[in-house]
C-alpha positions as CSV (number, residue, x, y, z in Angstrom):
1,X,-26.1,14.5,17.7
2,X,-23.0,13.0,19.3
3,X,-20.2,11.7,17.1
4,X,-18.8,8.4,18.4
5,X,-15.5,6.7,17.8
6,X,-13.1,4.4,19.7
7,X,-9.5,5.6,19.5
8,X,-8.5,8.7,17.6
9,X,-4.8,9.0,16.5
10,X,-3.7,12.6,15.9
11,X,-0.7,12.6,13.6
12,X,1.9,15.1,14.9
13,X,2.3,17.0,18.1
14,X,3.0,20.4,16.6
15,X,0.6,23.3,16.1
16,X,-2.0,21.4,14.1
17,X,-2.0,18.3,16.3
18,X,-2.2,20.4,19.5
19,X,-5.2,22.3,18.1
20,X,-7.0,19.1,16.9
21,X,-6.4,17.3,20.3
22,X,-7.8,20.4,22.1
23,X,-10.8,20.6,19.9
24,X,-11.6,16.9,20.4
25,X,-11.4,17.3,24.1
26,X,-13.8,20.3,24.0
27,X,-16.2,18.4,21.8
28,X,-16.2,15.5,24.3
29,X,-16.6,17.8,27.3
30,X,-19.6,19.5,25.6
31,X,-21.3,16.2,24.8
32,X,-20.7,16.5,21.0
33,X,-18.2,13.6,20.7
34,X,-17.6,10.3,22.5
35,X,-14.4,8.3,22.3
36,X,-12.1,6.1,24.5
37,X,-8.9,8.1,24.0
38,X,-6.9,10.4,21.8
39,X,-3.4,9.4,20.9
40,X,-1.2,12.3,19.8
41,X,1.7,10.8,17.9
42,X,5.1,12.5,17.7
43,X,8.7,11.3,18.1
44,X,9.6,14.3,20.3
45,X,8.7,14.3,24.0
46,X,9.2,18.0,24.0
47,X,6.7,18.7,21.1
48,X,4.1,21.4,21.5
49,X,1.4,19.0,22.5
50,X,3.5,17.5,25.2
51,X,4.3,20.9,26.6
52,X,0.9,22.6,26.3
53,X,-1.9,20.1,26.5
54,X,-3.2,19.5,30.0
55,X,-3.2,16.0,31.4
56,X,-6.3,13.9,30.7
57,X,-7.1,10.3,31.4
58,X,-8.5,9.9,27.9
59,X,-5.4,11.4,26.1
60,X,-1.9,10.1,25.6
61,X,1.2,11.3,23.9
62,X,2.6,8.4,22.0
63,X,6.4,8.7,21.3
64,X,6.9,6.9,17.9
65,X,7.8,7.5,14.3
66,X,4.7,7.9,12.3
67,X,5.3,5.0,9.9
68,X,5.9,2.6,12.9
69,X,2.8,3.9,14.6
70,X,0.5,3.5,11.6
71,X,1.8,-0.1,11.0
72,X,0.8,-0.9,14.6
73,X,-2.4,1.1,14.8
74,X,-3.7,-0.3,11.5
75,X,-2.4,-3.9,12.0
76,X,-4.7,-6.6,10.9
77,X,-5.7,-9.2,13.5
78,X,-2.6,-11.2,14.6
79,X,-0.1,-8.6,13.3
80,X,0.2,-6.2,16.3
81,X,2.3,-8.5,18.5
82,X,4.7,-9.2,15.5
83,X,5.2,-5.5,15.2
84,X,5.9,-4.9,18.9
85,X,9.7,-4.7,18.5
86,X,9.4,-1.8,16.1
87,X,8.4,0.8,18.6
88,X,8.8,1.5,22.3
89,X,5.3,1.8,23.6
90,X,3.2,0.3,26.4
91,X,-0.2,0.7,24.8
92,X,-1.9,-1.9,22.7
93,X,-4.4,-1.2,20.0
94,X,-6.3,-4.1,18.5
95,X,-7.7,-2.6,15.3
96,X,-11.4,-1.6,15.4
97,X,-13.4,-0.3,12.4
98,X,-14.2,3.0,14.2
99,X,-10.6,3.8,15.1
100,X,-9.8,7.1,13.4
101,X,-6.8,9.0,12.1
102,X,-6.5,12.8,12.1
103,X,-3.9,13.7,9.5
104,X,-1.9,16.9,9.5
105,X,-1.9,19.1,6.4
106,X,1.9,19.4,6.6
107,X,2.8,15.7,6.9
108,X,4.3,13.5,4.2
109,X,2.0,11.2,2.2
110,X,2.0,8.6,5.1
111,X,-0.8,6.5,3.8
112,X,0.9,5.9,0.5
113,X,3.9,4.6,2.5
114,X,1.6,2.4,4.6
115,X,0.1,0.8,1.5
116,X,3.6,0.4,0.0
117,X,4.7,-1.5,3.0
118,X,1.5,-3.6,2.8
119,X,2.4,-4.5,-0.7
120,X,6.0,-5.4,0.1
121,X,4.7,-7.7,2.9
122,X,2.1,-9.4,0.6
123,X,4.5,-9.9,-2.4
124,X,8.1,-10.4,-1.2
125,X,10.5,-9.8,-4.0
126,X,8.0,-8.0,-6.2
127,X,9.0,-4.6,-7.4
128,X,7.0,-2.0,-5.4
129,X,7.7,1.7,-5.8
130,X,6.0,5.1,-5.7
131,X,6.0,7.1,-8.9
132,X,4.7,10.5,-9.9
133,X,1.3,10.7,-11.6
134,X,1.4,10.8,-15.4
135,X,0.0,14.0,-16.8
136,X,-2.3,16.4,-15.0
137,X,-5.3,15.6,-12.9
138,X,-7.0,18.8,-13.9
139,X,-7.5,20.7,-10.6
140,X,-6.9,24.5,-10.5
141,X,-3.8,24.0,-8.4
142,X,-1.3,21.2,-8.9
143,X,2.3,21.0,-7.6
144,X,4.7,18.0,-7.4
145,X,6.9,17.6,-4.3
146,X,10.5,16.4,-4.3
147,X,9.3,12.8,-3.6
148,X,7.0,12.8,-6.5
149,X,3.8,13.3,-4.5
150,X,1.2,15.5,-6.4
151,X,-0.5,18.1,-4.3
152,X,-3.9,19.1,-5.6
153,X,-6.5,21.8,-4.7
154,X,-9.7,23.1,-6.2
155,X,-8.9,26.4,-4.6
156,X,-6.8,29.0,-6.3
157,X,-7.4,31.2,-3.3
158,X,-6.3,31.2,0.3
159,X,-8.7,28.9,2.2
160,X,-9.8,29.8,5.8
161,X,-7.8,27.9,8.5
162,X,-9.5,24.7,9.6
163,X,-12.2,25.0,6.9
164,X,-14.8,22.2,7.2
165,X,-15.5,22.3,3.5
166,X,-19.3,23.0,3.7
167,X,-21.6,22.7,0.7
168,X,-21.3,26.5,0.3
169,X,-17.7,27.6,-0.1
170,X,-16.9,30.3,2.5
171,X,-14.7,32.1,0.0
172,X,-16.7,32.0,-3.2
173,X,-20.1,32.1,-1.4
174,X,-21.3,29.7,-4.1
175,X,-22.1,26.0,-4.0
176,X,-19.1,23.6,-3.8
177,X,-19.5,21.6,-7.0
178,X,-16.3,19.6,-6.7
179,X,-15.3,16.4,-5.0
180,X,-11.6,15.3,-4.9
181,X,-12.6,11.6,-4.7
182,X,-14.7,11.8,-7.9
183,X,-12.0,13.7,-9.7
184,X,-9.4,11.1,-8.9
185,X,-11.7,8.3,-10.0
186,X,-12.2,10.0,-13.3
187,X,-8.5,10.6,-13.7
188,X,-7.7,6.9,-13.0
189,X,-10.2,5.8,-15.6
190,X,-9.0,8.1,-18.2
191,X,-5.3,7.3,-17.6
192,X,-5.9,3.5,-17.5
193,X,-4.7,3.2,-13.9
194,X,-6.1,1.1,-11.1
195,X,-7.9,2.4,-8.1
196,X,-8.1,5.0,-6.8
197,X,-7.4,4.1,-3.2
198,X,-8.6,7.2,-1.4
199,X,-8.3,8.1,2.2
200,X,-11.0,10.7,2.5
201,X,-10.7,13.1,5.5
202,X,-14.2,14.3,6.5
203,X,-15.1,16.9,9.1
204,X,-16.4,15.2,12.2
205,X,-16.6,17.7,15.1
206,X,-15.3,21.1,16.1
207,X,-13.2,21.6,13.0
208,X,-11.5,18.2,13.1
209,X,-11.4,16.0,10.1
210,X,-10.5,12.3,10.1
211,X,-10.8,9.0,8.2
212,X,-11.4,5.6,9.8
213,X,-9.6,2.3,10.1
214,X,-12.3,0.5,8.1
215,X,-11.5,2.9,5.2
216,X,-7.8,2.2,5.4
217,X,-8.4,-1.5,5.3
218,X,-10.8,-1.1,2.4
219,X,-8.1,0.8,0.5
220,X,-5.6,-2.0,1.3
221,X,-8.2,-4.3,-0.4
222,X,-8.2,-2.1,-3.5
223,X,-4.5,-2.5,-3.7
224,X,-4.5,-6.2,-3.1
225,X,-7.2,-6.8,-5.7
226,X,-5.3,-4.7,-8.2
227,X,-2.1,-6.7,-7.7
228,X,-3.7,-10.1,-7.4
229,X,-3.4,-10.8,-11.2
230,X,0.4,-10.6,-10.9
231,X,0.6,-8.2,-13.9
232,X,2.4,-4.9,-14.0
233,X,0.0,-2.4,-12.5
234,X,-0.1,1.1,-11.1
235,X,-2.6,2.2,-8.5
236,X,-3.6,5.8,-7.8
237,X,-3.4,6.5,-4.0
238,X,-4.7,9.7,-2.5
239,X,-5.1,11.2,1.0
240,X,-7.7,13.8,0.3
241,X,-10.4,16.1,1.6
242,X,-13.2,17.3,-0.5
243,X,-11.1,20.2,-1.8
244,X,-7.5,19.2,-1.4
245,X,-5.2,16.2,-1.7
246,X,-1.9,14.5,-1.8
247,X,-1.7,11.8,-4.5
248,X,0.9,9.2,-5.5
249,X,1.1,6.4,-8.0
250,X,2.0,3.1,-6.4
251,X,3.5,0.8,-9.0
252,X,3.6,-3.0,-8.7
253,X,5.9,-4.9,-11.0
254,X,5.3,-8.3,-12.5
255,X,4.8,-10.9,-9.9
256,X,7.2,-13.8,-10.2
257,X,5.7,-17.2,-9.2
258,X,8.0,-17.5,-6.1
259,X,6.6,-14.2,-4.8
260,X,2.9,-15.0,-5.2
261,X,0.6,-14.1,-2.3
262,X,-1.0,-17.2,-0.7
């Protein structure tokens, strides 16, 4: 079976991004994947991907800051041209549902930032801020980063590099009974929080996991619905795989009448 997408954005041109881009090319060459192009995103023209990946017609190194790129790549219809002055790039990407994003395990919580900027655009003047999660989610491993992002894992062991998270865990040799998305949903309910808006990275081909533009826009809808009442509300936002995740609380203050979304 051949996996099919349109454009695939690989975040970061370091060791992970170089590996993922190479794996996607091999999958396509072997007839296991079909796509229009792979966009490797990094601000450094001398990054590893730029130095080591061979030239291909279906692959491009995009020189951009990650936040600027995501705003452009995930722009709703009519937004892309308005964002053109925020980055020096010759490519154009009208958003398609099957556009995909390959996150790096070492990147900041970029999707929480993307939703934060969405909220600021929808509700000008409304207080919008990221906050640490209240209490513990309940996974075996939890650690809070300097910016308040909570890093979660169901593994208290060292996972194999590029694990595809199969139904049988390769370390325990037992069935994988956990799902990070379900765990966050239960946590949000128990804590009285909105959401969660979860960007679930699933394995697609040759050790590469990704989530799709349609899922990003669905999560924007979760945020927009949570904030539509104008009340003070906090939304759980997670970029997760089945076993691991980075989770943030996106808080929306009370919406004043002059800042209402039309």
